[in-house]
VEXDREN-2710 file (C-alpha; in Angstrom, 1 decimal):
% VEXDREN-2710
k/r/px/py/pz
1/MET/-1.5/1.0/-16.3
2/ILE/0.5/-2.2/-15.5
3/GLU/2.9/-1.6/-18.3
4/ASP/3.5/1.9/-17.2
5/THR/4.1/0.7/-13.6
6/LYS/6.5/-1.9/-14.8
7/LYS/8.5/0.8/-16.8
8/GLU/8.6/3.1/-13.7
9/PHE/9.9/0.3/-11.5
10/ASP/12.6/-0.5/-14.1
11/VAL/13.6/3.2/-14.0
12/LEU/13.6/3.1/-10.2
13/TYR/15.9/0.0/-10.0
14/SER/18.2/1.5/-12.6
15/SER/18.5/4.7/-10.6
16/SER/20.9/3.5/-7.9
17/THR/23.2/0.6/-6.9
18/CYS/20.6/-0.7/-4.5
19/VAL/17.3/0.9/-3.9
20/TRP/16.1/-0.9/-0.8
21/GLY/19.4/-2.1/0.6
22/LEU/20.3/-5.8/1.1
23/GLN/19.4/-6.2/4.7
24/ALA/16.4/-8.3/5.4
25/ASP/13.6/-7.0/7.6
26/ARG/14.4/-7.6/11.3
27/TYR/10.8/-8.6/11.9
28/LEU/11.3/-11.5/9.4
29/ALA/14.5/-12.6/11.0
30/GLN/12.9/-12.5/14.4
31/HIS/10.2/-15.0/13.5
32/LEU/12.0/-17.2/11.0
33/ASP/12.6/-20.0/13.6
34/LYS/8.9/-20.7/13.4
35/VAL/9.2/-21.9/9.8
36/LYS/10.4/-25.3/8.5
37/ARG/13.2/-24.9/6.1
38/GLY/12.0/-25.6/2.6
39/VAL/10.8/-23.5/-0.4
40/ALA/9.9/-19.8/0.0
41/LEU/8.1/-17.4/-2.3
42/ASP/9.4/-13.8/-2.2
43/VAL/6.8/-11.6/-3.9
44/GLY/8.0/-8.2/-5.0
45/CYS/11.6/-9.4/-4.4
46/GLY/13.3/-6.3/-5.7
47/GLU/17.0/-6.6/-5.7
48/GLY/16.8/-9.6/-3.3
49/ARG/17.3/-8.5/0.3
50/HIS/14.9/-11.2/1.5
51/SER/15.7/-13.8/-1.1
52/LEU/19.4/-13.6/-0.4
53/PHE/18.8/-13.9/3.4
54/LEU/16.4/-16.8/3.0
55/ALA/18.9/-18.7/0.7
56/GLN/21.6/-18.2/3.3
57/GLN/19.2/-19.6/5.9
58/GLY/18.7/-22.8/4.0
59/PHE/15.6/-22.1/1.8
60/LYS/15.2/-22.5/-1.9
61/VAL/13.5/-19.3/-3.1
62/ASP/11.2/-18.4/-6.0
63/ALA/11.7/-14.7/-6.3
64/VAL/9.1/-12.7/-8.3
65/ASP/9.1/-9.0/-9.4
66/ILE/7.3/-7.0/-12.0
67/SER/10.6/-5.3/-12.8
68/GLU/13.0/-7.0/-15.2
69/LYS/15.8/-4.7/-13.9
70/ALA/15.2/-5.8/-10.3
71/VAL/15.4/-9.5/-11.2
72/GLU/18.6/-8.8/-13.1
73/LYS/20.1/-7.2/-10.1
74/LEU/18.9/-10.0/-7.8
75/THR/20.7/-12.6/-10.1
76/LYS/23.9/-10.6/-9.9
77/TYR/23.7/-10.3/-6.1
78/ALA/22.9/-14.0/-5.7
79/GLU/26.0/-14.9/-7.6
80/GLU/28.1/-12.5/-5.5
81/TYR/26.6/-14.0/-2.3
82/GLY/27.2/-17.6/-3.5
83/VAL/23.6/-18.6/-3.4
84/LYS/22.6/-18.4/-7.1
85/GLU/21.7/-22.1/-7.2
86/PHE/19.2/-21.6/-4.4
87/ILE/17.3/-18.7/-6.0
88/THR/15.0/-18.7/-9.1
89/GLY/14.2/-15.2/-10.3
90/LYS/11.1/-14.6/-12.4
91/VAL/9.8/-11.5/-14.0
92/GLY/6.0/-11.2/-13.7
93/ASP/3.0/-9.6/-12.1
94/ILE/1.9/-11.5/-9.1
95/ARG/-1.8/-10.8/-10.0
96/SER/-1.5/-12.9/-13.2
97/ILE/1.6/-15.1/-12.8
98/LYS/1.0/-18.8/-12.2
99/LEU/2.1/-20.3/-8.9
100/GLY/2.5/-24.0/-9.0
101/LYS/4.3/-24.9/-5.8
102/ASP/3.4/-25.6/-2.3
103/TYR/5.5/-23.1/-0.3
104/ASP/6.7/-23.3/3.3
105/LEU/7.0/-19.5/3.5
106/VAL/5.5/-16.6/1.5
107/ILE/7.0/-13.0/1.8
108/LEU/4.9/-10.0/0.9
109/SER/7.2/-7.2/2.2
110/PHE/6.2/-3.7/1.1
111/VAL/4.1/-5.0/-1.8
112/PHE/0.6/-4.0/-0.7
113/PRO/1.5/-0.3/-0.7
114/PHE/1.6/-0.5/-4.5
115/LEU/-1.8/-2.1/-5.0
116/ASN/-5.5/-1.2/-4.5
117/ARG/-7.5/-3.2/-2.0
118/ARG/-9.2/-5.4/-4.5
119/ASP/-5.8/-6.5/-5.9
120/ILE/-4.5/-7.0/-2.3
121/LEU/-7.4/-9.5/-1.6
122/THR/-6.8/-11.2/-4.9
123/VAL/-3.0/-11.6/-4.3
124/LEU/-3.5/-12.7/-0.7
125/GLU/-6.0/-15.4/-1.7
126/LYS/-3.7/-16.6/-4.5
127/VAL/-0.6/-16.9/-2.4
128/SER/-2.6/-18.5/0.4
129/HIS/-3.6/-21.3/-1.9
130/SER/0.0/-21.9/-2.8
131/LEU/1.1/-22.0/0.9
132/LYS/1.4/-25.4/2.6
133/ARG/-0.7/-26.2/5.6
134/GLY/1.5/-25.3/8.5
135/GLY/3.4/-22.9/6.2
136/CYS/3.9/-19.2/7.2
137/ILE/3.3/-15.9/5.6
138/TYR/4.9/-12.5/6.3
139/VAL/3.2/-9.3/5.2
140/SER/4.2/-5.6/5.7
141/ALA/2.1/-2.7/4.6
142/LEU/1.6/1.0/5.2
143/THR/-0.9/2.4/7.7
144/THR/-2.8/5.7/7.8
145/ASP/-0.3/7.0/10.3
146/ASP/2.3/7.1/7.6
147/VAL/3.7/10.4/6.4
148/GLU/2.9/9.6/2.8
149/TYR/-0.8/9.0/3.7
150/LYS/-0.9/12.5/5.2
151/MET/0.8/13.9/2.1
152/TYR/-1.6/12.1/-0.3
153/SER/-4.7/13.0/1.6
154/GLN/-3.8/16.7/1.6
155/ASN/-3.1/16.8/-2.1
156/GLN/-5.3/14.3/-3.8
157/THR/-8.8/13.0/-4.0
158/PRO/-8.7/9.3/-3.2
159/LEU/-9.3/6.9/-6.0
160/GLU/-11.3/4.8/-3.5
161/LEU/-11.2/4.4/0.3
162/ARG/-7.7/5.1/1.6
163/THR/-6.3/4.6/-1.9
164/TYR/-4.3/7.2/-3.8
165/TYR/-2.4/7.4/-7.1
166/SER/1.4/7.4/-7.1
167/LYS/2.4/9.7/-10.0
168/GLY/6.0/8.6/-9.8
169/LEU/5.3/4.8/-10.0
170/LYS/2.0/5.1/-11.8
171/CYS/0.1/2.7/-9.5
172/ALA/-2.4/2.7/-6.7
173/CYS/-1.2/3.1/-3.1
174/TYR/-3.3/1.6/-0.3
175/PHE/-3.1/2.4/3.4
176/PHE/-4.4/0.2/6.2
177/GLU/-6.4/1.4/9.1
178/GLU/-5.4/0.3/12.6
179/GLY/-6.0/-3.4/13.0
180/GLU/-7.3/-3.9/9.5
181/LEU/-4.5/-6.1/8.1
182/LYS/-4.9/-8.5/11.0
183/THR/-8.6/-9.1/10.0
184/LEU/-7.4/-10.5/6.6
185/PHE/-5.9/-13.5/8.4
186/SER/-8.9/-14.7/10.4
187/ASP/-8.3/-18.3/9.0
188/PHE/-4.7/-18.3/10.0
189/ASN/-2.9/-18.7/13.3
190/ILE/-1.5/-15.2/13.9
191/ILE/1.9/-15.7/15.5
192/ASP/2.5/-11.9/15.7
193/TYR/0.9/-8.7/14.7
194/THR/2.6/-5.3/15.1
195/GLU/2.1/-1.7/14.1
196/THR/5.2/0.3/14.4
197/VAL/7.6/2.7/12.7
198/VAL/10.1/1.0/10.4
199/GLU/13.3/2.4/8.9
200/LEU/14.1/2.0/5.2
201/PRO/17.1/3.1/3.2
202/ARG/15.0/5.3/1.0
203/GLU/13.2/8.6/1.5
204/PRO/11.2/9.3/3.6
205/TYR/13.3/6.7/5.5
206/THR/10.8/6.0/8.2
207/HIS/7.3/4.5/7.6
208/ALA/4.3/3.7/9.8
209/MET/3.7/0.1/9.0
210/CYS/1.6/-2.9/10.1
211/LEU/3.4/-6.3/10.1
212/VAL/1.9/-9.7/10.4
213/PHE/3.5/-13.2/10.7
214/ALA/0.9/-15.9/10.4
215/GLN/0.7/-19.7/10.0
216/LYS/-1.8/-21.5/7.7
217/VAL/-4.0/-23.9/9.6
218/ALA/-6.7/-24.7/7.0
219/PRO/-6.0/-27.2/4.2
END
């Protein structure tokens, strides 16, 4: 299934000039002053909207995506933005790729909607181990208030609790209950937790999301 998912994301990133746009999440920009400038990990980097922003803000960025096409486009945009030397793009599945650095910041923006809960917990544990003490993590995910949850729940039997199958991207899609994402950061200092409607440059354009910005306090 992973190879099928990779192929579908390659098709997606070949389908338009820029699938997600190049503007970073406002929520990330709002809280970036809490983070020491250093090395960031951008998981599911896509075409680079967060990697480009972070490089411009003084970070060195390791950018990882399952799609080779996405990383190719990131490299092109990094050159156009004049930040190529600050971004290292890597094709790989975050569930299996080796992370060897201590990061000051980890970005998981719109990654969890394409995983099942078991993989979400695995990824979160993995990136947490690679995060420095005092480092921060930003996560955004879909909630059960989202229009796609309503669509899936009306047309599919769930694979497991609040998890459905995306026929287009050939992957699982997980939706968080109210307050659920926050509970995964009980060992962190939660700087902010928000559930809100977020605009994206791709249909259906608005999504009901949960957003967390947290700081690692345990060694």
